[in-house]
C-alpha positions in Angstrom: -66.6 75.0 62.0 -69.3 72.9 63.7 -70.0 73.1 67.5 -70.3 69.3 68.1 -67.0 68.2 69.5 -68.0 64.5 69.5 -68.7 64.2 65.8 -66.1 62.1 63.9 -63.7 64.2 61.8 -64.8 64.8 58.3 -68.2 63.0 58.7 -70.2 66.3 58.0 -68.1 67.5 55.2 -69.9 67.9 51.9 -69.1 65.2 49.4 -66.4 66.2 46.9 -67.3 66.2 43.2 -65.6 63.3 41.5 -63.8 64.1 38.4 -64.8 62.0 35.3 -62.0 59.5 34.1 -61.1 59.7 30.4 -59.9 56.6 28.5 -57.2 57.2 25.9 -58.1 56.8 22.3 -55.5 54.1 21.7 -56.9 51.9 24.4 -60.5 52.2 23.0 -59.3 50.9 19.5 -57.3 48.2 21.1 -60.3 46.9 23.0 -62.4 47.2 19.9 -59.9 45.0 18.0 -59.7 42.3 20.6 -63.5 42.1 20.7 -63.5 41.7 16.8 -61.0 38.9 16.9 -62.9 37.1 19.7 -66.2 37.3 17.8 -64.5 35.9 14.6 -62.9 33.0 16.5 -66.2 32.2 18.1 -67.9 32.2 14.7 -65.2 29.9 13.2 -65.7 27.4 16.0 -69.5 27.4 15.8 -69.6 27.6 12.0 -70.0 24.9 9.4 -67.6 22.0 9.7 -66.6 22.4 6.1 -64.9 25.7 7.1 -62.6 23.8 9.4 -61.7 20.9 7.1 -58.7 21.1 4.8 -59.2 19.2 1.6 -56.3 16.8 0.7 -54.2 17.9 -2.2 -54.5 15.1 -4.8 -51.3 13.8 -6.3 -50.8 14.6 -9.9 -52.0 12.0 -12.2 -49.4 10.0 -14.0 -49.3 10.7 -17.7 -50.7 7.7 -19.6 -51.5 7.0 -23.2 -55.2 7.5 -24.1 -56.0 3.8 -24.1 -54.4 3.3 -20.7 -56.2 6.4 -19.4 -59.5 5.1 -20.4 -58.8 1.7 -19.0 -57.8 3.3 -15.7 -61.0 5.3 -15.6 -63.1 2.1 -16.2 -61.2 0.3 -13.4 -61.8 3.2 -11.0 -65.5 3.2 -11.9 -65.8 -0.6 -11.5 -64.0 -0.5 -8.1 -65.7 2.6 -6.7 -68.0 0.4 -4.5 -65.0 -1.2 -2.9 -63.2 1.4 -0.8 -60.8 -1.2 0.8 -58.6 -1.5 -2.2 -56.3 1.3 -3.3 -54.2 1.0 -6.4 -51.4 3.3 -7.5 -48.5 3.4 -9.9 -45.1 5.1 -9.1 -43.9 6.7 -12.4 -40.3 6.0 -11.2 -41.0 2.4 -10.7 -41.8 -0.6 -12.9 -44.4 -1.9 -10.5 -48.1 -1.5 -10.0 -48.9 -1.4 -6.2 -52.2 -2.5 -4.9 -53.0 -2.3 -1.2 -56.0 -4.1 0.3 -57.3 -3.5 3.8 -58.4 -6.8 5.3 -61.3 -7.3 7.9 -58.9 -7.2 10.8 -57.4 -3.9 9.7 -54.1 -5.1 8.4 -52.9 -4.1 4.9 -51.9 -6.5 2.2 -49.6 -5.0 -0.5 -49.5 -6.6 -3.9 -46.8 -5.7 -6.5 -47.3 -6.5 -10.2 -45.3 -5.4 -13.2 -46.7 -2.5 -15.3 -47.0 -2.8 -19.0 -44.2 -1.2 -20.9 -44.2 -0.3 -24.6 -40.5 -1.0 -25.0 -39.8 2.5 -26.4 -37.1 4.9 -25.1 -34.0 4.2 -22.9 -34.0 2.4 -19.6 -33.0 4.8 -16.8 -31.1 3.6 -13.7 -31.3 6.0 -10.8 -27.7 6.0 -9.4 -29.0 7.6 -6.2 -31.1 4.5 -5.6 -28.0 2.5 -4.8 -27.5 2.1 -1.1 -29.9 2.0 1.8 -30.9 5.0 3.9 -28.4 4.9 6.9 -31.3 5.6 9.3 -32.9 2.3 8.5 -29.9 0.3 7.3 -30.3 -2.2 10.1 -33.8 -3.1 9.0 -34.5 -5.5 6.0 -36.5 -4.3 3.1 -39.6 -6.6 3.1 -40.1 -5.9 -0.7 -36.8 -7.7 -1.2 -37.6 -10.8 0.8 -39.8 -13.9 0.3 -41.1 -16.2 2.9 -39.9 -19.8 2.5 -39.7 -22.9 4.7 -36.0 -21.9 5.3 -36.9 -18.4 6.4 -36.9 -15.1 4.6 -34.8 -15.3 1.5 -33.6 -12.4 -0.7 -35.3 -11.8 -4.0 -35.3 -9.1 -6.7 -38.1 -6.5 -6.0 -41.1 -6.1 -8.3 -39.6 -2.8 -9.5 -36.2 -4.5 -10.4 -34.3 -3.4 -7.3 -31.6 -6.0 -6.4 -30.5 -6.7 -2.8 -26.8 -6.2 -3.9 -27.7 -2.6 -4.9 -30.2 -1.7 -2.1 -27.8 -2.9 0.7 -24.6 -1.6 -1.0 -22.3 0.9 0.7 -22.4 4.1 -1.4 -19.2 5.4 -2.9 -18.0 8.5 -4.6 -18.2 7.2 -8.2 -14.8 8.6 -8.9 -12.6 6.4 -11.1 -9.5 6.7 -9.0 -7.7 3.8 -7.1 -10.3 1.7 -5.4 -9.8 -1.2 -2.9 -12.3 -3.5 -1.3 -11.3 -5.3 1.9 -13.4 -8.1 3.3 -12.9 -9.2 6.9 -14.7 -12.6 7.3 -15.5 -15.1 10.0 -17.8 -12.8 11.9 -20.3 -14.6 14.3 -17.9 -17.4 15.2 -16.3 -15.5 18.0 -18.4 -13.0 19.9 -15.5 -11.0 21.2 -13.8 -11.0 17.7 -17.0 -10.0 16.1 -17.5 -7.1 18.5 -14.0 -5.9 17.9 -14.3 -6.0 14.1 -17.7 -4.3 14.0 -16.7 -1.5 16.4 -13.0 -0.9 15.4 -12.9 -1.3 11.6 -13.7 1.7 9.5 -17.2 1.6 7.9 -15.7 1.2 4.4 -14.6 -2.3 5.2 -16.9 -5.1 4.1 -17.7 -7.7 6.7 -18.3 -11.3 6.0 -20.6 -13.2 8.4 -20.3 -17.0 8.6 -23.6 -18.7 8.2 -22.7 -21.2 11.0 -22.0 -18.4 13.5 -24.2 -17.2 16.4 -26.4 -14.1 17.0 -26.0 -13.3 13.3 -29.0 -11.0 13.0 -28.0 -9.0 16.1 -24.4 -8.5 14.8 -25.7 -7.7 11.3 -27.8 -4.9 12.7 -24.8 -3.5 14.7 -22.7 -3.6 11.5 -25.3 -1.9 9.3 -25.8 0.9 11.9 -22.2 1.6 11.7 -22.1 1.8 7.9 -20.6 -1.6 6.8 -21.6 -3.5 3.7 -21.9 -7.2 4.6 -21.6 -10.6 2.9 -22.8 -14.1 3.9 -20.1 -16.8 4.0 -21.3 -20.3 3.0 -19.1 -23.4 3.6 -18.2 -25.3 0.4 -16.4 -28.7 0.3 -12.6 -28.4 0.4 -10.2 -30.8 -1.3 -9.3 -32.6 1.9 -12.9 -33.3 3.0 -13.9 -35.1 5.2 -10.6 -34.8 7.1 -11.3 -31.0 7.0 -14.9 -30.7 7.6 -16.4 -27.2 7.6 -19.6 -28.5 9.2 -22.9 -30.2 8.6 -24.2 -27.4 6.4 -21.3 -27.6 3.9 -22.3 -27.8 0.2 -20.9 -31.2 -1.2 -20.1 -32.3 -4.7 -21.6 -35.8 -4.0 -24.9 -34.3 -3.0 -27.8 -33.5 -5.4 -28.4 -30.1 -6.6 -31.7 -30.1 -4.6 -29.9 -30.9 -1.4 -27.1 -28.3 -2.0 -29.8 -25.6 -2.8 -31.6 -26.5 0.4 -28.4 -26.0 2.4 -27.7 -22.7 0.6 -31.2 -21.5 1.4 -30.9 -22.5 5.0 -27.7 -20.4 5.2 -29.4 -17.5 3.5 -32.3 -17.5 5.9 -30.2 -17.0 8.9 -29.5 -13.3 8.2 -30.7 -10.4 6.1 -29.3 -7.2 4.6 -26.3 -8.8 2.8 -25.2 -7.9 -0.8 -23.9 -11.3 -1.8 -22.4 -14.8 -1.0 -18.7 -15.5 -0.4 -17.3 -19.0 -0.2 -15.7 -20.4 3.0 -13.1 -22.9 1.9 -14.5 -25.0 -1.0 -11.6 -25.8 -3.3 -13.1 -29.0 -4.5 -16.7 -27.6 -4.9 -15.6 -24.5 -6.8 -13.7 -26.7 -9.3 -16.8 -28.9 -10.0 -18.9 -27.0 -12.7 -21.8 -29.4 -12.5 -22.2 -28.9 -8.7 -21.4 -25.3 -8.7 -23.6 -24.1 -11.6 -27.1 -24.5 -9.9 -25.8 -22.7 -6.8 -24.4 -19.7 -8.7 -27.5 -19.5 -10.9 -29.8 -19.3 -7.8 -27.5 -16.6 -6.3 -27.8 -14.5 -9.4 -31.6 -15.0 -9.7 -31.9 -13.5 -6.2 -30.1 -10.3 -7.1 -26.9 -11.1 -5.2 -23.3 -11.1 -6.1 -20.7 -13.8 -5.6 -17.2 -13.2 -4.2 -14.7 -15.9 -4.8 -12.0 -15.7 -2.0 -9.3 -16.6 -4.6 -7.9 -19.5 -2.6 -8.4 -22.1 -5.3 -6.6 -21.8 -8.6 -8.9 -24.4 -10.1 -12.1 -22.4 -9.4 -14.7 -22.3 -12.2 -16.7 -19.6 -10.6 -15.8 -16.9 -13.1 -16.6 -19.1 -16.1 -20.1 -20.0 -14.7 -20.8 -16.5 -13.4 -20.2 -14.9 -16.8 -22.4 -17.6 -18.4 -25.4 -16.9 -16.0 -24.8 -13.1 -16.0 -24.0 -13.2 -12.2 -22.1 -10.2 -10.8 -19.0 -11.6 -9.3 -15.4 -10.8 -8.3 -12.2 -12.6 -7.2 -10.1 -11.7 -4.2 -6.6 -10.8 -5.3 -5.0 -12.0 -2.1 -5.3 -13.2 1.4 -3.9 -10.6 3.8 -3.4 -12.6 7.0 -1.6 -15.8 5.9 1.0 -14.9 8.4 -0.4 -13.7 11.8 1.8 -10.8 12.5 0.7 -7.2 12.2 3.8 -6.2 10.3 3.3 -9.0 7.7 -0.3 -8.0 7.2 0.7 -4.4 6.7 3.2 -5.6 4.0 0.4 -7.5 2.3 -1.8 -4.4 2.4 1.0 -2.4 0.7 1.2 -5.1 -2.0 -2.5 -4.9 -2.5 -2.2 -1.2 -2.9 0.4 -1.7 -5.7 -2.0 -4.0 -7.5 -4.7 -1.3 -7.3 -2.3 1.3 -8.6 -1.6 -0.8 -11.6 -5.1 -2.0 -12.4 -7.3 0.6 -10.8 -9.0 -1.9 -8.4 -8.1 -4.7 -6.0 -9.7 -6.9 -3.4 -8.1 -8.3 -0.2 -9.7 -10.8 2.3 -8.8 -11.5 5.9 -10.3 -13.1 9.0 -11.4 -11.3 12.1 -8.3 -11.9 14.1 -6.9 -9.2 16.5 -3.8 -8.7 14.4 -5.8 -8.5 11.2 -8.3 -6.0 12.7 -5.5 -3.8 14.1 -3.4 -3.8 10.8 -6.4 -3.1 8.5 -7.5 -0.3 10.7 -4.1 1.4 10.7 -3.5 0.9 7.0 -7.0 2.1 6.0 -6.6 5.4 7.8 -3.2 6.0 6.1 -4.5 4.9 2.6 -7.3 7.4 2.6 -4.7 10.2 3.0 -2.9 8.9 -0.1 -6.1 9.3 -2.2 -7.1 5.7 -2.2 -10.9 5.0 -1.8 -11.9 1.9 0.1 -15.2 0.8 -1.3 -17.7 -2.0 -0.6 -17.1 -5.2 -2.6 -20.4 -4.6 -4.4 -19.0 -1.5 -6.1 -16.3 -3.7 -7.8 -18.6 -6.7 -8.5 -21.1 -4.5 -10.5 -18.3 -3.7 -12.9 -17.3 -7.3 -13.3 -20.1 -7.8 -15.8 -18.3 -5.4 -18.1 -15.3 -7.7 -18.1 -13.0 -4.7 -17.8 -9.8 -6.5 -16.9 -10.6 -9.9 -15.6 -12.5 -12.1 -17.9 -13.0 -15.6 -16.8 -10.8 -17.3 -14.3 
């Protein structure tokens, strides 16, 4: 012990010998692995760009006959210098699609029919019927043409018809099927809202071409799953005392004027499967006036629904002659405006469907009609009755299963 009492404690002690710290073997290998991964990542980032690019997987070439294959090769060689045009053909489609990038960056799509050799059967994809519900409120631009009267429906380059594309899908079962059309939508905003929101999606909705806010209501109806028709006013027997409006198709007008009025009505809305008459007893009985109109409807890939109000209608005779998908309504459901009476008519419609297999009823968007149809539809589904869009029955009309001409 030292003699200096003023020295701080421990200052003169000899330094202790530090013990060497040993790292565990597992820690050493872990550090070594981390260093290796870091070095590899650094190399990948600093390496050749080709290492970091993933080559696109080319789509399998469509099988073509030898002569078509050689022609395709020549076309590709000839157009190699122009990288703004891209051509392709969908093996499931009848169209050749050519997309061209313009100077302003927009894309112009051109559809032209592909050559067919005529051999083998024609296949129709049943799954192609009906629009994807996620985009059902949006029109398919491939099924529209720009005209002075607006965008009008046409058959697509691949043969797709608007009546098929916008149709409400159904089960395909051959049980009892009933279509119910509630028309007059667009004339009353509150009545239209009630029908769109309260009626089951299986009910077909008819929009009056003279209504208001049609495109907005169409989108609402399509989002909720409804198939829709466009109601066009035709001349009634008691015209002009009973005047459906200035856009009415008249027997005294020329075919050109009536087609112009038809196209003006068509251009007010999109996404419909067909045309339905509003009144029109006199016009429907005049074959000369009616034939050009029905021919134009069929040429555009639409159906025609006759509301059945005129016993003198010639629409069935003309529709068969021009190969137009069509149907007749079996009864008007709301001739008497009491809910109980409408329910009786619906029961009668069900008896017709039980006997024949199918039936079509029409009504207007009155409060009593909407309430009765909503109640009856819920009960009918529990009895095994399938309520379908009117297009499901119009497609079968071409087969002349049970109706023939009327």
